[in-house]
C-alpha positions in Angstrom: -6.5 -2.2 23.4 -3.8 -3.6 25.6 -0.4 -4.1 24.0 1.4 -7.3 25.1 5.2 -7.4 25.2 6.7 -10.6 23.9 9.4 -10.9 26.6 6.7 -10.7 29.3 4.6 -13.6 27.9 5.0 -17.1 29.4 7.0 -19.6 27.4 3.9 -21.6 26.3 2.2 -18.5 25.0 5.3 -17.5 23.1 5.5 -20.9 21.5 1.8 -20.8 20.5 2.3 -17.3 19.0 5.2 -18.3 16.9 3.6 -21.6 15.9 0.5 -19.9 14.6 2.4 -17.1 12.7 2.3 -17.3 8.9 5.9 -18.5 8.5 7.6 -21.5 7.1 8.5 -24.2 9.7 12.2 -23.4 9.4 11.6 -19.7 9.9 9.6 -20.4 13.1 12.6 -22.3 14.5 14.9 -19.4 13.7 12.5 -16.9 15.4 12.4 -19.1 18.5 16.2 -19.5 18.6 16.5 -15.7 18.4 14.4 -15.3 21.5 16.2 -18.0 23.4 19.5 -16.5 22.6 18.1 -13.0 23.4 19.0 -11.9 19.8 15.5 -11.0 18.7 15.0 -7.7 16.9 12.4 -5.0 17.1 11.1 -6.1 13.6 10.6 -9.7 14.9 8.8 -8.5 18.0 6.6 -6.2 15.9 5.8 -9.0 13.5 4.6 -11.2 16.4 2.7 -8.4 18.1 0.7 -7.8 14.9 -0.6 -11.4 15.2 -0.6 -11.5 19.0 -2.9 -14.3 20.2 -3.6 -12.6 23.5 -4.7 -9.4 21.6 -6.9 -11.5 19.3 -8.6 -13.1 22.3 -9.2 -9.6 23.7 -10.7 -8.5 20.4 -13.0 -11.6 20.3 -14.1 -11.0 23.9 -14.9 -7.3 23.1 -16.7 -8.2 20.0 -18.8 -10.9 21.7 -19.7 -8.4 24.5 -20.7 -5.8 21.9 -22.9 -8.3 20.0 -24.5 -9.4 23.2 -25.4 -5.8 24.1 -27.3 -5.3 20.8 -30.9 -6.1 21.3 -32.5 -4.3 18.3 -31.4 -3.3 14.8 -29.7 0.0 14.7 -29.6 2.7 12.1 -26.7 2.6 9.7 -23.9 4.7 11.0 -22.8 7.6 8.8 -19.7 9.7 8.9 -16.1 8.9 9.9 -15.1 6.5 12.6 -13.7 8.1 15.7 -11.7 6.6 18.5 -15.0 6.1 20.4 -16.8 4.5 17.5 -17.1 0.7 17.5 -15.9 -0.9 14.2 -19.0 -3.2 14.3 -21.3 -0.2 14.3 -19.8 1.0 11.0 -19.4 -2.3 9.2 -22.8 -3.9 9.9 -26.0 -1.9 10.5 -28.0 -5.0 11.6 -26.9 -8.0 13.7 -28.1 -11.4 14.5 -26.3 -13.6 17.0 -23.7 -15.5 14.9 -23.7 -19.3 14.8 -21.1 -20.6 17.4 -19.1 -22.4 14.7 -16.0 -21.5 12.9 -14.6 -24.0 10.3 -10.9 -23.8 9.6 -8.5 -26.0 7.6 -4.7 -26.5 7.5 -2.9 -24.0 5.3 -0.6 -25.6 2.8 2.8 -24.0 2.4 4.9 -26.0 0.0 5.1 -29.5 1.6 4.3 -28.3 5.1 0.9 -28.1 6.8 0.7 -25.2 9.2 -2.4 -24.8 11.3 -4.3 -21.5 10.7 -4.2 -18.6 13.1 -6.9 -18.3 15.7 -10.1 -16.6 14.3 -9.9 -12.8 14.8 -12.7 -10.3 15.2 -12.7 -9.8 11.5 -13.2 -13.5 10.9 -16.2 -13.5 13.3 -17.7 -10.5 11.6 -17.7 -12.5 8.3 -20.1 -15.0 9.9 -22.9 -12.3 10.2 -25.8 -12.5 7.7 -24.7 -11.3 4.3 -26.3 -8.3 2.5 -28.1 -8.6 -0.8 -25.6 -9.0 -3.6 -25.2 -6.1 -6.0 -26.6 -6.4 -9.6 -23.9 -7.6 -12.1 -24.1 -4.3 -13.9 -23.3 -2.4 -10.7 -20.6 -4.8 -9.5 -17.6 -2.7 -8.5 -14.4 -3.5 -6.7 -12.1 -1.1 -4.9 -8.4 -0.5 -5.5 -5.5 1.7 -4.5 -3.3 3.4 -7.2 0.2 4.8 -6.6 0.2 8.3 -8.1 3.8 8.3 -9.3 3.9 4.9 -11.0 0.3 3.9 -11.7 0.8 0.7 -9.7 -2.7 -0.6 -9.2 -3.5 -2.6 -6.0 -6.7 -4.6 -6.1 -8.3 -4.8 -2.7 -10.3 -7.9 -1.5 -13.9 -7.7 -0.5 -13.0 -9.5 2.7 -9.8 -10.2 4.5 -6.6 -8.3 5.1 -3.5 -7.0 3.2 -0.2 -5.9 4.5 1.5 -3.0 2.6 5.2 -2.7 3.0 8.6 -3.7 1.5 10.6 -6.9 1.2 13.3 -7.6 3.8 15.7 -10.2 2.8 17.5 -10.3 6.1 14.3 -11.3 8.0 12.9 -13.3 5.0 9.8 -11.2 5.2 7.6 -10.5 2.2 4.5 -8.3 2.6 1.3 -8.9 0.6 1.9 -5.8 -1.4 5.5 -4.7 -1.9 6.1 -0.9 -2.5 9.9 -1.1 -2.9 10.0 0.1 -6.5 7.3 2.8 -6.0 9.3 4.3 -3.1 12.3 4.5 -5.5 14.5 2.7 -3.0 14.3 5.4 -0.4 13.3 3.1 2.5 10.5 5.6 3.3 8.2 2.5 3.4 8.5 0.3 6.4 8.7 -3.5 6.2 5.2 -3.7 7.7 3.9 -0.2 7.0 0.1 -0.4 6.9 -2.8 -2.9 6.9 -6.0 -2.8 4.9 -8.9 -4.6 6.5 -11.8 -5.5 4.2 -15.3 -6.5 5.1 -18.1 -6.8 2.5 -16.4 -4.4 0.1 -15.7 -1.8 2.7 -12.1 -1.0 3.7 -10.3 0.4 6.7 -6.6 1.3 6.8 -4.4 1.0 9.9 -0.8 2.2 10.6 1.4 -0.6 11.9 3.9 1.6 13.7 5.8 2.6 10.6 8.8 4.9 10.8 7.5 7.6 8.5 3.8 7.3 9.2 0.5 6.9 7.4 -1.6 9.9 6.4 -5.2 9.9 5.2 -6.4 13.1 3.6 -3.7 15.1 5.5 -4.5 13.5 8.8 -1.7 11.4 10.4 -2.8 8.1 12.0 -1.7 6.9 15.3 -0.2 3.3 15.5 -3.1 0.9 15.6 -5.7 3.5 14.7 -8.1 2.3 11.9 -10.1 4.7 9.7 -12.6 3.8 6.9 -11.7 4.7 3.3 -14.0 6.5 0.9 -13.6 6.9 -2.9 -11.3 9.8 -3.6 -9.3 9.5 -0.4 -5.6 10.4 -0.6 -3.2 8.2 1.3 0.5 8.8 2.0 2.8 6.1 3.2 6.2 7.6 3.8 7.0 9.3 0.5 4.6 7.2 -1.5 1.2 8.7 -2.4 -1.8 6.6 -3.3 -5.5 7.2 -4.1 -8.4 5.0 -3.2 -11.2 4.5 -5.7 -13.9 2.2 -7.0 -13.3 0.8 -10.5 -15.4 -1.3 -12.8 -14.3 -4.9 -13.5 -11.6 -5.2 -16.1 -13.9 -6.6 -18.8 -15.7 -3.3 -18.8 -12.5 -1.3 -19.0 -10.9 -3.2 -21.9 -13.8 -4.5 -23.9 -13.3 -3.6 -27.6 -9.8 -2.3 -27.1 -6.4 -3.8 -27.9 -4.4 -4.6 -24.8 -1.5 -6.7 -23.5 -1.3 -8.4 -20.2 1.9 -8.3 -18.1 3.4 -9.1 -14.8 5.6 -6.4 -13.1 8.1 -7.4 -10.4 7.3 -4.9 -7.6 10.9 -5.1 -6.2 12.7 -4.1 -9.5 10.0 -2.6 -11.7 10.7 -5.1 -14.5 7.8 -5.9 -16.8 7.2 -9.3 -18.3 4.6 -9.2 -21.1 2.5 -12.3 -21.7 3.6 -14.3 -24.9 0.7 -15.0 -27.3 0.0 -18.5 -26.2 -2.8 -20.1 -24.1 -0.5 -21.5 -21.4 2.3 -19.7 -19.7 4.8 -21.2 -17.2 6.4 -19.0 -14.6 9.6 -20.0 -12.9 13.4 -19.9 -13.1 15.3 -21.3 -16.1 17.5 -24.4 -15.5 21.2 -24.0 -16.5 21.1 -27.6 -17.7 18.1 -26.8 -20.0 15.9 -29.5 -18.3 13.2 -26.9 -17.3 11.8 -24.4 -19.8 9.7 -21.5 -18.7 7.9 -18.7 -20.6 8.5 -16.0 -18.0 11.9 -16.5 -16.5 12.4 -14.8 -13.2 16.1 -15.9 -12.7 17.3 -12.4 -13.7 15.6 -10.9 -10.7 18.5 -12.1 -8.5 18.0 -12.7 -4.8 14.3 -11.7 -4.9 13.7 -14.9 -7.0 15.8 -17.3 -4.9 12.6 -19.0 -3.6 11.0 -19.3 -7.0 10.8 -22.9 -8.2 12.0 -24.0 -11.7 8.3 -24.5 -12.7 6.5 -22.6 -10.1 3.1 -21.6 -11.5 1.0 -21.7 -14.6 -1.2 -19.1 -16.2 -3.8 -20.1 -18.7 -6.2 -18.1 -20.8 -9.8 -19.1 -21.1 -12.8 -17.1 -22.4 -10.8 -13.9 -22.3 -9.8 -14.4 -18.7 -6.5 -15.4 -17.2 -6.3 -18.1 -14.5 -3.3 -19.0 -12.3 -2.4 -22.2 -10.5 0.5 -23.4 -8.4 2.4 -26.3 -9.8 3.5 -27.9 -6.5 6.2 -25.3 -5.8 8.5 -25.6 -2.8 7.5 -22.3 -1.1 4.0 -21.9 -2.4 2.1 -19.3 -4.3 0.0 -16.5 -2.8 -2.7 -14.4 -4.5 -3.5 -11.2 -2.7 -2.1 -12.6 0.6 -3.8 -16.0 0.5 -2.0 -19.2 -0.3 -3.3 -21.2 -3.3 -3.8 -25.0 -3.1 -1.7 -27.0 -5.6 -3.5 -27.2 -9.0 -6.2 -24.8 -7.8 -7.2 -22.6 -10.7 -8.1 -19.0 -9.6 -9.0 -16.0 -12.0 -6.7 -13.0 -12.1 -7.9 -9.4 -12.2 -5.9 -6.2 -12.8 -4.2 -5.1 -9.6 -3.9 -8.6 -8.2 -0.6 -9.5 -6.5 1.0 -12.9 -7.0 3.7 -14.0 -4.6 6.0 -16.8 -5.8 8.1 -17.7 -2.8 9.4 -14.2 -2.1 9.0 -12.7 -5.6 5.9 -10.5 -5.8 4.4 -9.9 -9.3 1.7 -7.3 -10.0 -0.8 -8.3 -12.7 -2.2 -5.7 -15.0 -3.1 -4.8 -18.6 -1.8 -2.1 -20.9 -3.7 -0.7 -23.9 -2.0 0.0 -27.2 -2.2 3.7 -26.5 -0.6 3.3 -23.0 2.3 1.2 -24.3 4.0 4.3 -25.9 6.6 2.2 -27.7 7.5 0.0 -24.7 8.4 -3.5 -25.9 8.6 -6.8 -24.1 
């Protein structure tokens, strides 16, 4: 796939690329000013190249050509994906020509409406006929787990997740922050790797990280995508992870005493849920006008974009649900922004981003607590 250099793109293309990037309006202005003043950095260029609209158009064109060339159902591909293997051959054994429609809607970030990015090849694949759903008793979801800390990362059935670390200078927050897991060594790049999900299957891709991405002892080249299988071992810099299928949390914790908590992925601080049906997340008000149940003000600069009353968690029927309370910088769940007052269920390993503060949601059994107190 051709790599486009930002400085070689026409001005109109550059403006489109910046405008469709998942940034706040004021951040887009700063990125454009940096290019005009020739003060852009390698990190900024890499950020835009990952979402390059010209590359997305190339991917769409290649995908459409491959779909057109398929005239009969093919056998499901087995085995690993090589550089010569088409991603569509691995992800979907049978194809029908997709409907020429793609419905999008504005993405709400705080008070600003930002138009969504151009549909990618992954988005087009999602329009293909769906497979028969699994029986409820067999329903599984996949996750990554950091070996050293037990940090569980729930992976979506469809979509993308960026794994990396927070950068305050660039105002960049990945979908999954591994700062605490890397013990502050900076062995994790800001945008280290990307997980692409399609119908419960996952591929991992290195995004040009400094210390590389290794799957089962095999280093990946930048941009190379390989499928993950249960039991795979992944190394991001000095951070080791495992990939596995796990039953839904109700099956794990049924009949056992447990406590729910949020863990701030930047500091490693845990916040156990108080025993009440409604929990408010935010920052305490020095004047005492706003009261919260989980106060993130002690997290320092990582919580500077957290609103006073940012989000609410409620418990209903043994499940926790989260909603954004109209915060200034929005709330993301596993990389996707929530609509204001939209109630969404939480599952262990989910990552909640309040502004630039990422919280990892999980449970701890009584045996696992080992004397740790809130």
